mmCIF file of the N, C-alpha and C atoms, coordinates in Angstrom:
data_MODEL
# 
_entry.id   MODEL 
# 
loop_
_atom_site.group_PDB 
_atom_site.id 
_atom_site.type_symbol 
_atom_site.label_atom_id 
_atom_site.label_alt_id 
_atom_site.label_comp_id 
_atom_site.label_asym_id 
_atom_site.label_entity_id 
_atom_site.label_seq_id 
_atom_site.pdbx_PDB_ins_code 
_atom_site.Cartn_x 
_atom_site.Cartn_y 
_atom_site.Cartn_z 
_atom_site.occupancy 
_atom_site.B_iso_or_equiv 
_atom_site.pdbx_formal_charge 
_atom_site.auth_seq_id 
_atom_site.auth_comp_id 
_atom_site.auth_asym_id 
_atom_site.auth_atom_id 
_atom_site.pdbx_PDB_model_num 
ATOM 1   N N  . MET A 1 1  ? 0.850   -1.181 0.000   1.00 0.00 ? 1  MET A N  1 
ATOM 2   C CA . MET A 1 1  ? 0.000   0.000  0.000   1.00 0.00 ? 1  MET A CA 1 
ATOM 3   C C  . MET A 1 1  ? 0.892   1.240  0.000   1.00 0.00 ? 1  MET A C  1 
ATOM 4   N N  . VAL A 1 2  ? 0.623   2.152  -0.903  1.00 0.00 ? 2  VAL A N  1 
ATOM 5   C CA . VAL A 1 2  ? 1.328   3.426  -0.985  1.00 0.00 ? 2  VAL A CA 1 
ATOM 6   C C  . VAL A 1 2  ? 0.399   4.514  -0.456  1.00 0.00 ? 2  VAL A C  1 
ATOM 7   N N  . VAL A 1 3  ? 0.911   5.292  0.505   1.00 0.00 ? 3  VAL A N  1 
ATOM 8   C CA . VAL A 1 3  ? 0.158   6.406  1.067   1.00 0.00 ? 3  VAL A CA 1 
ATOM 9   C C  . VAL A 1 3  ? 0.845   7.687  0.623   1.00 0.00 ? 3  VAL A C  1 
ATOM 10  N N  . ALA A 1 4  ? 0.065   8.635  0.134   1.00 0.00 ? 4  ALA A N  1 
ATOM 11  C CA . ALA A 1 4  ? 0.619   9.911  -0.317  1.00 0.00 ? 4  ALA A CA 1 
ATOM 12  C C  . ALA A 1 4  ? -0.324  11.033 0.086   1.00 0.00 ? 4  ALA A C  1 
ATOM 13  N N  . TYR A 1 5  ? 0.252   12.222 0.160   1.00 0.00 ? 5  TYR A N  1 
ATOM 14  C CA . TYR A 1 5  ? -0.519  13.422 0.479   1.00 0.00 ? 5  TYR A CA 1 
ATOM 15  C C  . TYR A 1 5  ? -0.339  14.407 -0.663  1.00 0.00 ? 5  TYR A C  1 
ATOM 16  N N  . VAL A 1 6  ? -1.447  14.870 -1.202  1.00 0.00 ? 6  VAL A N  1 
ATOM 17  C CA . VAL A 1 6  ? -1.415  15.813 -2.322  1.00 0.00 ? 6  VAL A CA 1 
ATOM 18  C C  . VAL A 1 6  ? -1.867  17.175 -1.803  1.00 0.00 ? 6  VAL A C  1 
ATOM 19  N N  . MET A 1 7  ? -0.960  18.157 -1.883  1.00 0.00 ? 7  MET A N  1 
ATOM 20  C CA . MET A 1 7  ? -1.264  19.528 -1.494  1.00 0.00 ? 7  MET A CA 1 
ATOM 21  C C  . MET A 1 7  ? -1.829  20.235 -2.720  1.00 0.00 ? 7  MET A C  1 
ATOM 22  N N  . VAL A 1 8  ? -2.971  20.870 -2.567  1.00 0.00 ? 8  VAL A N  1 
ATOM 23  C CA . VAL A 1 8  ? -3.667  21.474 -3.706  1.00 0.00 ? 8  VAL A CA 1 
ATOM 24  C C  . VAL A 1 8  ? -3.819  22.974 -3.486  1.00 0.00 ? 8  VAL A C  1 
ATOM 25  N N  . LYS A 1 9  ? -3.348  23.745 -4.435  1.00 0.00 ? 9  LYS A N  1 
ATOM 26  C CA . LYS A 1 9  ? -3.551  25.199 -4.455  1.00 0.00 ? 9  LYS A CA 1 
ATOM 27  C C  . LYS A 1 9  ? -4.744  25.444 -5.377  1.00 0.00 ? 9  LYS A C  1 
ATOM 28  N N  . ALA A 1 10 ? -5.746  26.186 -4.874  1.00 0.00 ? 10 ALA A N  1 
ATOM 29  C CA . ALA A 1 10 ? -6.993  26.388 -5.618  1.00 0.00 ? 10 ALA A CA 1 
ATOM 30  C C  . ALA A 1 10 ? -7.225  27.859 -5.926  1.00 0.00 ? 10 ALA A C  1 
ATOM 31  N N  . HIS A 1 11 ? -8.032  28.107 -6.953  1.00 0.00 ? 11 HIS A N  1 
ATOM 32  C CA . HIS A 1 11 ? -8.490  29.464 -7.230  1.00 0.00 ? 11 HIS A CA 1 
ATOM 33  C C  . HIS A 1 11 ? -9.376  29.917 -6.077  1.00 0.00 ? 11 HIS A C  1 
ATOM 34  N N  . THR A 1 12 ? -9.384  31.178 -5.796  1.00 0.00 ? 12 THR A N  1 
ATOM 35  C CA . THR A 1 12 ? -10.181 31.730 -4.709  1.00 0.00 ? 12 THR A CA 1 
ATOM 36  C C  . THR A 1 12 ? -11.646 31.338 -4.845  1.00 0.00 ? 12 THR A C  1 
ATOM 37  N N  . GLY A 1 13 ? -12.225 30.862 -3.758  1.00 0.00 ? 13 GLY A N  1 
ATOM 38  C CA . GLY A 1 13 ? -13.647 30.522 -3.738  1.00 0.00 ? 13 GLY A CA 1 
ATOM 39  C C  . GLY A 1 13 ? -13.991 29.140 -4.238  1.00 0.00 ? 13 GLY A C  1 
ATOM 40  N N  . ASP A 1 14 ? -13.013 28.367 -4.712  1.00 0.00 ? 14 ASP A N  1 
ATOM 41  C CA . ASP A 1 14 ? -13.291 27.046 -5.275  1.00 0.00 ? 14 ASP A CA 1 
ATOM 42  C C  . ASP A 1 14 ? -13.041 25.890 -4.312  1.00 0.00 ? 14 ASP A C  1 
ATOM 43  N N  . ALA A 1 15 ? -12.561 26.163 -3.113  1.00 0.00 ? 15 ALA A N  1 
ATOM 44  C CA . ALA A 1 15 ? -12.118 25.093 -2.216  1.00 0.00 ? 15 ALA A CA 1 
ATOM 45  C C  . ALA A 1 15 ? -13.225 24.095 -1.881  1.00 0.00 ? 15 ALA A C  1 
ATOM 46  N N  . ASP A 1 16 ? -14.423 24.557 -1.566  1.00 0.00 ? 16 ASP A N  1 
ATOM 47  C CA . ASP A 1 16 ? -15.504 23.631 -1.203  1.00 0.00 ? 16 ASP A CA 1 
ATOM 48  C C  . ASP A 1 16 ? -15.857 22.698 -2.356  1.00 0.00 ? 16 ASP A C  1 
ATOM 49  N N  . ARG A 1 17 ? -15.990 23.252 -3.550  1.00 0.00 ? 17 ARG A N  1 
ATOM 50  C CA . ARG A 1 17 ? -16.319 22.428 -4.723  1.00 0.00 ? 17 ARG A CA 1 
ATOM 51  C C  . ARG A 1 17 ? -15.187 21.449 -5.019  1.00 0.00 ? 17 ARG A C  1 
ATOM 52  N N  . LEU A 1 18 ? -13.950 21.926 -4.951  1.00 0.00 ? 18 LEU A N  1 
ATOM 53  C CA . LEU A 1 18 ? -12.805 21.069 -5.234  1.00 0.00 ? 18 LEU A CA 1 
ATOM 54  C C  . LEU A 1 18 ? -12.702 19.932 -4.233  1.00 0.00 ? 18 LEU A C  1 
ATOM 55  N N  . LYS A 1 19 ? -12.965 20.199 -2.968  1.00 0.00 ? 19 LYS A N  1 
ATOM 56  C CA . LYS A 1 19 ? -12.916 19.155 -1.946  1.00 0.00 ? 19 LYS A CA 1 
ATOM 57  C C  . LYS A 1 19 ? -13.848 18.012 -2.322  1.00 0.00 ? 19 LYS A C  1 
ATOM 58  N N  . ASN A 1 20 ? -15.058 18.327 -2.724  1.00 0.00 ? 20 ASN A N  1 
ATOM 59  C CA . ASN A 1 20 ? -16.024 17.298 -3.105  1.00 0.00 ? 20 ASN A CA 1 
ATOM 60  C C  . ASN A 1 20 ? -15.571 16.525 -4.335  1.00 0.00 ? 20 ASN A C  1 
ATOM 61  N N  . GLU A 1 21 ? -15.041 17.225 -5.330  1.00 0.00 ? 21 GLU A N  1 
ATOM 62  C CA . GLU A 1 21 ? -14.588 16.548 -6.550  1.00 0.00 ? 21 GLU A CA 1 
ATOM 63  C C  . GLU A 1 21 ? -13.379 15.665 -6.287  1.00 0.00 ? 21 GLU A C  1 
ATOM 64  N N  . ILE A 1 22 ? -12.456 16.126 -5.454  1.00 0.00 ? 22 ILE A N  1 
ATOM 65  C CA . ILE A 1 22 ? -11.261 15.348 -5.144  1.00 0.00 ? 22 ILE A CA 1 
ATOM 66  C C  . ILE A 1 22 ? -11.627 14.108 -4.339  1.00 0.00 ? 22 ILE A C  1 
ATOM 67  N N  . GLU A 1 23 ? -12.527 14.256 -3.368  1.00 0.00 ? 23 GLU A N  1 
ATOM 68  C CA . GLU A 1 23 ? -12.946 13.104 -2.560  1.00 0.00 ? 23 GLU A CA 1 
ATOM 69  C C  . GLU A 1 23 ? -13.638 12.031 -3.396  1.00 0.00 ? 23 GLU A C  1 
ATOM 70  N N  . ALA A 1 24 ? -14.197 12.393 -4.531  1.00 0.00 ? 24 ALA A N  1 
ATOM 71  C CA . ALA A 1 24 ? -14.890 11.434 -5.392  1.00 0.00 ? 24 ALA A CA 1 
ATOM 72  C C  . ALA A 1 24 ? -13.932 10.594 -6.244  1.00 0.00 ? 24 ALA A C  1 
ATOM 73  N N  . ILE A 1 25 ? -12.653 10.921 -6.263  1.00 0.00 ? 25 ILE A N  1 
ATOM 74  C CA . ILE A 1 25 ? -11.673 10.191 -7.058  1.00 0.00 ? 25 ILE A CA 1 
ATOM 75  C C  . ILE A 1 25 ? -11.303 8.887  -6.351  1.00 0.00 ? 25 ILE A C  1 
ATOM 76  N N  . ASP A 1 26 ? -11.331 7.782  -7.089  1.00 0.00 ? 26 ASP A N  1 
ATOM 77  C CA . ASP A 1 26 ? -10.920 6.488  -6.528  1.00 0.00 ? 26 ASP A CA 1 
ATOM 78  C C  . ASP A 1 26 ? -9.477  6.579  -6.063  1.00 0.00 ? 26 ASP A C  1 
ATOM 79  N N  . GLY A 1 27 ? -9.225  6.134  -4.839  1.00 0.00 ? 27 GLY A N  1 
ATOM 80  C CA . GLY A 1 27 ? -7.882  6.174  -4.273  1.00 0.00 ? 27 GLY A CA 1 
ATOM 81  C C  . GLY A 1 27 ? -7.700  7.301  -3.276  1.00 0.00 ? 27 GLY A C  1 
ATOM 82  N N  . VAL A 1 28 ? -8.543  8.330  -3.369  1.00 0.00 ? 28 VAL A N  1 
ATOM 83  C CA . VAL A 1 28 ? -8.516  9.414  -2.386  1.00 0.00 ? 28 VAL A CA 1 
ATOM 84  C C  . VAL A 1 28 ? -9.380  8.976  -1.220  1.00 0.00 ? 28 VAL A C  1 
ATOM 85  N N  . VAL A 1 29 ? -8.766  8.882  -0.038  1.00 0.00 ? 29 VAL A N  1 
ATOM 86  C CA . VAL A 1 29 ? -9.515  8.398  1.124   1.00 0.00 ? 29 VAL A CA 1 
ATOM 87  C C  . VAL A 1 29 ? -10.079 9.534  1.967   1.00 0.00 ? 29 VAL A C  1 
ATOM 88  N N  . GLU A 1 30 ? -9.479  10.719 1.865   1.00 0.00 ? 30 GLU A N  1 
ATOM 89  C CA . GLU A 1 30 ? -10.030 11.890 2.538   1.00 0.00 ? 30 GLU A CA 1 
ATOM 90  C C  . GLU A 1 30 ? -9.388  13.148 1.969   1.00 0.00 ? 30 GLU A C  1 
ATOM 91  N N  . ALA A 1 31 ? -10.082 14.259 2.148   1.00 0.00 ? 31 ALA A N  1 
ATOM 92  C CA . ALA A 1 31 ? -9.565  15.556 1.723   1.00 0.00 ? 31 ALA A CA 1 
ATOM 93  C C  . ALA A 1 31 ? -10.021 16.597 2.736   1.00 0.00 ? 31 ALA A C  1 
ATOM 94  N N  . HIS A 1 32 ? -9.164  17.578 2.963   1.00 0.00 ? 32 HIS A N  1 
ATOM 95  C CA . HIS A 1 32 ? -9.467  18.613 3.949   1.00 0.00 ? 32 HIS A CA 1 
ATOM 96  C C  . HIS A 1 32 ? -9.106  19.986 3.404   1.00 0.00 ? 32 HIS A C  1 
ATOM 97  N N  . ILE A 1 33 ? -9.956  20.961 3.666   1.00 0.00 ? 33 ILE A N  1 
ATOM 98  C CA . ILE A 1 33 ? -9.630  22.353 3.397   1.00 0.00 ? 33 ILE A CA 1 
ATOM 99  C C  . ILE A 1 33 ? -8.767  22.822 4.560   1.00 0.00 ? 33 ILE A C  1 
ATOM 100 N N  . VAL A 1 34 ? -7.648  23.458 4.247   1.00 0.00 ? 34 VAL A N  1 
ATOM 101 C CA . VAL A 1 34 ? -6.706  23.866 5.288   1.00 0.00 ? 34 VAL A CA 1 
ATOM 102 C C  . VAL A 1 34 ? -6.318  25.336 5.113   1.00 0.00 ? 34 VAL A C  1 
ATOM 103 N N  . ALA A 1 35 ? -5.771  25.900 6.190   1.00 0.00 ? 35 ALA A N  1 
ATOM 104 C CA . ALA A 1 35 ? -5.222  27.247 6.140   1.00 0.00 ? 35 ALA A CA 1 
ATOM 105 C C  . ALA A 1 35 ? -3.718  27.121 5.933   1.00 0.00 ? 35 ALA A C  1 
ATOM 106 N N  . GLY A 1 36 ? -3.139  28.057 5.207   1.00 0.00 ? 36 GLY A N  1 
ATOM 107 C CA . GLY A 1 36 ? -1.693  28.027 4.981   1.00 0.00 ? 36 GLY A CA 1 
ATOM 108 C C  . GLY A 1 36 ? -1.346  28.274 3.527   1.00 0.00 ? 36 GLY A C  1 
ATOM 109 N N  . ASP A 1 37 ? -0.225  27.717 3.107   1.00 0.00 ? 37 ASP A N  1 
ATOM 110 C CA . ASP A 1 37 ? 0.269   27.929 1.743   1.00 0.00 ? 37 ASP A CA 1 
ATOM 111 C C  . ASP A 1 37 ? -0.540  27.204 0.686   1.00 0.00 ? 37 ASP A C  1 
ATOM 112 N N  . VAL A 1 38 ? -1.261  26.153 1.082   1.00 0.00 ? 38 VAL A N  1 
ATOM 113 C CA . VAL A 1 38 ? -2.132  25.427 0.150   1.00 0.00 ? 38 VAL A CA 1 
ATOM 114 C C  . VAL A 1 38 ? -3.558  25.512 0.668   1.00 0.00 ? 38 VAL A C  1 
ATOM 115 N N  . ASP A 1 39 ? -4.502  25.140 -0.173  1.00 0.00 ? 39 ASP A N  1 
ATOM 116 C CA . ASP A 1 39 ? -5.913  25.253 0.182   1.00 0.00 ? 39 ASP A CA 1 
ATOM 117 C C  . ASP A 1 39 ? -6.553  23.931 0.603   1.00 0.00 ? 39 ASP A C  1 
ATOM 118 N N  . LEU A 1 40 ? -6.040  22.833 0.056   1.00 0.00 ? 40 LEU A N  1 
ATOM 119 C CA . LEU A 1 40 ? -6.567  21.510 0.396   1.00 0.00 ? 40 LEU A CA 1 
ATOM 120 C C  . LEU A 1 40 ? -5.422  20.516 0.510   1.00 0.00 ? 40 LEU A C  1 
ATOM 121 N N  . ILE A 1 41 ? -5.657  19.490 1.337   1.00 0.00 ? 41 ILE A N  1 
ATOM 122 C CA . ILE A 1 41 ? -4.748  18.350 1.407   1.00 0.00 ? 41 ILE A CA 1 
ATOM 123 C C  . ILE A 1 41 ? -5.587  17.098 1.207   1.00 0.00 ? 41 ILE A C  1 
ATOM 124 N N  . ALA A 1 42 ? -5.165  16.258 0.262   1.00 0.00 ? 42 ALA A N  1 
ATOM 125 C CA . ALA A 1 42 ? -5.858  15.007 -0.017  1.00 0.00 ? 42 ALA A CA 1 
ATOM 126 C C  . ALA A 1 42 ? -4.952  13.843 0.357   1.00 0.00 ? 42 ALA A C  1 
ATOM 127 N N  . LYS A 1 43 ? -5.515  12.864 1.061   1.00 0.00 ? 43 LYS A N  1 
ATOM 128 C CA . LYS A 1 43 ? -4.774  11.651 1.396   1.00 0.00 ? 43 LYS A CA 1 
ATOM 129 C C  . LYS A 1 43 ? -5.140  10.572 0.380   1.00 0.00 ? 43 LYS A C  1 
ATOM 130 N N  . VAL A 1 44 ? -4.116  9.967  -0.194  1.00 0.00 ? 44 VAL A N  1 
ATOM 131 C CA . VAL A 1 44 ? -4.286  8.955  -1.232  1.00 0.00 ? 44 VAL A CA 1 
ATOM 132 C C  . VAL A 1 44 ? -3.728  7.629  -0.717  1.00 0.00 ? 44 VAL A C  1 
ATOM 133 N N  . GLU A 1 45 ? -4.479  6.559  -0.896  1.00 0.00 ? 45 GLU A N  1 
ATOM 134 C CA . GLU A 1 45 ? -4.010  5.213  -0.573  1.00 0.00 ? 45 GLU A CA 1 
ATOM 135 C C  . GLU A 1 45 ? -4.266  4.319  -1.775  1.00 0.00 ? 45 GLU A C  1 
ATOM 136 N N  . VAL A 1 46 ? -3.175  3.858  -2.408  1.00 0.00 ? 46 VAL A N  1 
ATOM 137 C CA . VAL A 1 46 ? -3.263  3.044  -3.619  1.00 0.00 ? 46 VAL A CA 1 
ATOM 138 C C  . VAL A 1 46 ? -2.205  1.940  -3.568  1.00 0.00 ? 46 VAL A C  1 
ATOM 139 N N  . ASP A 1 47 ? -2.174  1.104  -4.586  1.00 0.00 ? 47 ASP A N  1 
ATOM 140 C CA . ASP A 1 47 ? -1.253  -0.027 -4.611  1.00 0.00 ? 47 ASP A CA 1 
ATOM 141 C C  . ASP A 1 47 ? 0.137   0.289  -5.144  1.00 0.00 ? 47 ASP A C  1 
ATOM 142 N N  . SER A 1 48 ? 0.284   1.357  -5.942  1.00 0.00 ? 48 SER A N  1 
ATOM 143 C CA . SER A 1 48 ? 1.593   1.617  -6.550  1.00 0.00 ? 48 SER A CA 1 
ATOM 144 C C  . SER A 1 48 ? 1.861   3.117  -6.687  1.00 0.00 ? 48 SER A C  1 
ATOM 145 N N  . PRO A 1 49 ? 3.149   3.484  -6.765  1.00 0.00 ? 49 PRO A N  1 
ATOM 146 C CA . PRO A 1 49 ? 3.490   4.887  -7.000  1.00 0.00 ? 49 PRO A CA 1 
ATOM 147 C C  . PRO A 1 49 ? 2.917   5.423  -8.319  1.00 0.00 ? 49 PRO A C  1 
ATOM 148 N N  . GLY A 1 50 ? 2.778   4.547  -9.305  1.00 0.00 ? 50 GLY A N  1 
ATOM 149 C CA . GLY A 1 50 ? 2.197   4.962  -10.582 1.00 0.00 ? 50 GLY A CA 1 
ATOM 150 C C  . GLY A 1 50 ? 0.759   5.431  -10.432 1.00 0.00 ? 50 GLY A C  1 
ATOM 151 N N  . GLU A 1 51 ? 0.027   4.791  -9.541  1.00 0.00 ? 51 GLU A N  1 
ATOM 152 C CA . GLU A 1 51 ? -1.351  5.211  -9.288  1.00 0.00 ? 51 GLU A CA 1 
ATOM 153 C C  . GLU A 1 51 ? -1.394  6.569  -8.592  1.00 0.00 ? 51 GLU A C  1 
ATOM 154 N N  . VAL A 1 52 ? -0.422  6.833  -7.721  1.00 0.00 ? 52 VAL A N  1 
ATOM 155 C CA . VAL A 1 52 ? -0.329  8.159  -7.092  1.00 0.00 ? 52 VAL A CA 1 
ATOM 156 C C  . VAL A 1 52 ? -0.128  9.209  -8.170  1.00 0.00 ? 52 VAL A C  1 
ATOM 157 N N  . LYS A 1 53 ? 0.780   8.934  -9.091  1.00 0.00 ? 53 LYS A N  1 
ATOM 158 C CA . LYS A 1 53 ? 1.048   9.867  -10.201 1.00 0.00 ? 53 LYS A CA 1 
ATOM 159 C C  . LYS A 1 53 ? -0.209  10.113 -11.010 1.00 0.00 ? 53 LYS A C  1 
ATOM 160 N N  . ASP A 1 54 ? -0.954  9.058  -11.314 1.00 0.00 ? 54 ASP A N  1 
ATOM 161 C CA . ASP A 1 54 ? -2.185  9.212  -12.096 1.00 0.00 ? 54 ASP A CA 1 
ATOM 162 C C  . ASP A 1 54 ? -3.190  10.099 -11.380 1.00 0.00 ? 54 ASP A C  1 
ATOM 163 N N  . ILE A 1 55 ? -3.362  9.877  -10.086 1.00 0.00 ? 55 ILE A N  1 
ATOM 164 C CA . ILE A 1 55 ? -4.329  10.671 -9.322  1.00 0.00 ? 55 ILE A CA 1 
ATOM 165 C C  . ILE A 1 55 ? -3.885  12.126 -9.227  1.00 0.00 ? 55 ILE A C  1 
ATOM 166 N N  . ALA A 1 56 ? -2.624  12.343 -8.845  1.00 0.00 ? 56 ALA A N  1 
ATOM 167 C CA . ALA A 1 56 ? -2.147  13.715 -8.617  1.00 0.00 ? 56 ALA A CA 1 
ATOM 168 C C  . ALA A 1 56 ? -1.929  14.488 -9.913  1.00 0.00 ? 56 ALA A C  1 
ATOM 169 N N  . ALA A 1 57 ? -1.177  13.894 -10.826 1.00 0.00 ? 57 ALA A N  1 
ATOM 170 C CA . ALA A 1 57 ? -0.766  14.619 -12.032 1.00 0.00 ? 57 ALA A CA 1 
ATOM 171 C C  . ALA A 1 57 ? -1.827  14.640 -13.118 1.00 0.00 ? 57 ALA A C  1 
ATOM 172 N N  . THR A 1 58 ? -2.742  13.707 -13.080 1.00 0.00 ? 58 THR A N  1 
ATOM 173 C CA . THR A 1 58 ? -3.768  13.653 -14.121 1.00 0.00 ? 58 THR A CA 1 
ATOM 174 C C  . THR A 1 58 ? -5.139  14.033 -13.574 1.00 0.00 ? 58 THR A C  1 
ATOM 175 N N  . ARG A 1 59 ? -5.643  13.238 -12.644 1.00 0.00 ? 59 ARG A N  1 
ATOM 176 C CA . ARG A 1 59 ? -7.022  13.424 -12.184 1.00 0.00 ? 59 ARG A CA 1 
ATOM 177 C C  . ARG A 1 59 ? -7.219  14.750 -11.447 1.00 0.00 ? 59 ARG A C  1 
ATOM 178 N N  . ILE A 1 60 ? -6.378  15.038 -10.446 1.00 0.00 ? 60 ILE A N  1 
ATOM 179 C CA . ILE A 1 60 ? -6.560  16.269 -9.668  1.00 0.00 ? 60 ILE A CA 1 
ATOM 180 C C  . ILE A 1 60 ? -6.179  17.492 -10.492 1.00 0.00 ? 60 ILE A C  1 
ATOM 181 N N  . GLN A 1 61 ? -5.065  17.425 -11.211 1.00 0.00 ? 61 GLN A N  1 
ATOM 182 C CA . GLN A 1 61 ? -4.616  18.570 -12.017 1.00 0.00 ? 61 GLN A CA 1 
ATOM 183 C C  . GLN A 1 61 ? -5.633  18.969 -13.082 1.00 0.00 ? 61 GLN A C  1 
ATOM 184 N N  . GLU A 1 62 ? -6.442  18.019 -13.559 1.00 0.00 ? 62 GLU A N  1 
ATOM 185 C CA . GLU A 1 62 ? -7.421  18.307 -14.616 1.00 0.00 ? 62 GLU A CA 1 
ATOM 186 C C  . GLU A 1 62 ? -8.668  19.018 -14.105 1.00 0.00 ? 62 GLU A C  1 
ATOM 187 N N  . ILE A 1 63 ? -8.876  19.057 -12.795 1.00 0.00 ? 63 ILE A N  1 
ATOM 188 C CA . ILE A 1 63 ? -10.084 19.673 -12.251 1.00 0.00 ? 63 ILE A CA 1 
ATOM 189 C C  . ILE A 1 63 ? -10.001 21.188 -12.421 1.00 0.00 ? 63 ILE A C  1 
ATOM 190 N N  . ASP A 1 64 ? -11.050 21.762 -12.973 1.00 0.00 ? 64 ASP A N  1 
ATOM 191 C CA . ASP A 1 64 ? -11.109 23.209 -13.156 1.00 0.00 ? 64 ASP A CA 1 
ATOM 192 C C  . ASP A 1 64 ? -11.048 23.905 -11.804 1.00 0.00 ? 64 ASP A C  1 
ATOM 193 N N  . GLY A 1 65 ? -10.129 24.846 -11.649 1.00 0.00 ? 65 GLY A N  1 
ATOM 194 C CA . GLY A 1 65 ? -9.973  25.571 -10.399 1.00 0.00 ? 65 GLY A CA 1 
ATOM 195 C C  . GLY A 1 65 ? -8.714  25.196 -9.635  1.00 0.00 ? 65 GLY A C  1 
ATOM 196 N N  . VAL A 1 66 ? -8.068  24.104 -10.049 1.00 0.00 ? 66 VAL A N  1 
ATOM 197 C CA . VAL A 1 66 ? -6.801  23.707 -9.426  1.00 0.00 ? 66 VAL A CA 1 
ATOM 198 C C  . VAL A 1 66 ? -5.667  24.490 -10.081 1.00 0.00 ? 66 VAL A C  1 
ATOM 199 N N  . GLU A 1 67 ? -4.923  25.229 -9.276  1.00 0.00 ? 67 GLU A N  1 
ATOM 200 C CA . GLU A 1 67 ? -3.795  26.005 -9.783  1.00 0.00 ? 67 GLU A CA 1 
ATOM 201 C C  . GLU A 1 67 ? -2.511  25.177 -9.821  1.00 0.00 ? 67 GLU A C  1 
ATOM 202 N N  . ASP A 1 68 ? -2.271  24.404 -8.746  1.00 0.00 ? 68 ASP A N  1 
ATOM 203 C CA . ASP A 1 68 ? -1.016  23.683 -8.629  1.00 0.00 ? 68 ASP A CA 1 
ATOM 204 C C  . ASP A 1 68 ? -1.174  22.576 -7.607  1.00 0.00 ? 68 ASP A C  1 
ATOM 205 N N  . THR A 1 69 ? -0.319  21.558 -7.704  1.00 0.00 ? 69 THR A N  1 
ATOM 206 C CA . THR A 1 69 ? -0.286  20.501 -6.696  1.00 0.00 ? 69 THR A CA 1 
ATOM 207 C C  . THR A 1 69 ? 1.160   20.174 -6.347  1.00 0.00 ? 69 THR A C  1 
ATOM 208 N N  . GLN A 1 70 ? 1.345   19.648 -5.161  1.00 0.00 ? 70 GLN A N  1 
ATOM 209 C CA . GLN A 1 70 ? 2.613   19.073 -4.734  1.00 0.00 ? 70 GLN A CA 1 
ATOM 210 C C  . GLN A 1 70 ? 2.255   17.755 -4.066  1.00 0.00 ? 70 GLN A C  1 
ATOM 211 N N  . THR A 1 71 ? 3.024   16.705 -4.360  1.00 0.00 ? 71 THR A N  1 
ATOM 212 C CA . THR A 1 71 ? 2.707   15.381 -3.849  1.00 0.00 ? 71 THR A CA 1 
ATOM 213 C C  . THR A 1 71 ? 3.856   14.869 -2.986  1.00 0.00 ? 71 THR A C  1 
ATOM 214 N N  . TYR A 1 72 ? 3.482   14.316 -1.839  1.00 0.00 ? 72 TYR A N  1 
ATOM 215 C CA . TYR A 1 72 ? 4.448   13.750 -0.904  1.00 0.00 ? 72 TYR A CA 1 
ATOM 216 C C  . TYR A 1 72 ? 4.054   12.316 -0.616  1.00 0.00 ? 72 TYR A C  1 
ATOM 217 N N  . ILE A 1 73 ? 4.974   11.369 -0.871  1.00 0.00 ? 73 ILE A N  1 
ATOM 218 C CA . ILE A 1 73 ? 4.716   9.966  -0.591  1.00 0.00 ? 73 ILE A CA 1 
ATOM 219 C C  . ILE A 1 73 ? 5.264   9.646  0.792   1.00 0.00 ? 73 ILE A C  1 
ATOM 220 N N  . ALA A 1 74 ? 4.442   9.012  1.621   1.00 0.00 ? 74 ALA A N  1 
ATOM 221 C CA . ALA A 1 74 ? 4.854   8.631  2.970   1.00 0.00 ? 74 ALA A CA 1 
ATOM 222 C C  . ALA A 1 74 ? 5.913   7.526  2.885   1.00 0.00 ? 74 ALA A C  1 
ATOM 223 N N  . MET A 1 75 ? 6.911   7.615  3.748   1.00 0.00 ? 75 MET A N  1 
ATOM 224 C CA . MET A 1 75 ? 8.009   6.653  3.725   1.00 0.00 ? 75 MET A CA 1 
ATOM 225 C C  . MET A 1 75 ? 7.927   5.617  4.842   1.00 0.00 ? 75 MET A C  1 
ATOM 226 N N  . ASP A 1 76 ? 6.908   5.702  5.690   1.00 0.00 ? 76 ASP A N  1 
ATOM 227 C CA . ASP A 1 76 ? 6.803   4.715  6.780   1.00 0.00 ? 76 ASP A CA 1 
ATOM 228 C C  . ASP A 1 76 ? 5.575   3.848  6.644   1.00 0.00 ? 76 ASP A C  1 
# 
């Protein structure tokens, strides 16, 4: 099992809608709106690093209103 955290920077006012869309993606187990340098953090649990890439670089990045993402894979 690969666990990763995707930090999402969103356009102003889109965080609530984006949270719902991100949570609907297979492999995303939870998403939270946060305060700080990013607007949302999504936790991903999948079988391979390639699936993390697909979710972060393809599925989340394609959502209208997403400005940028950064992905961190858990090492423990």
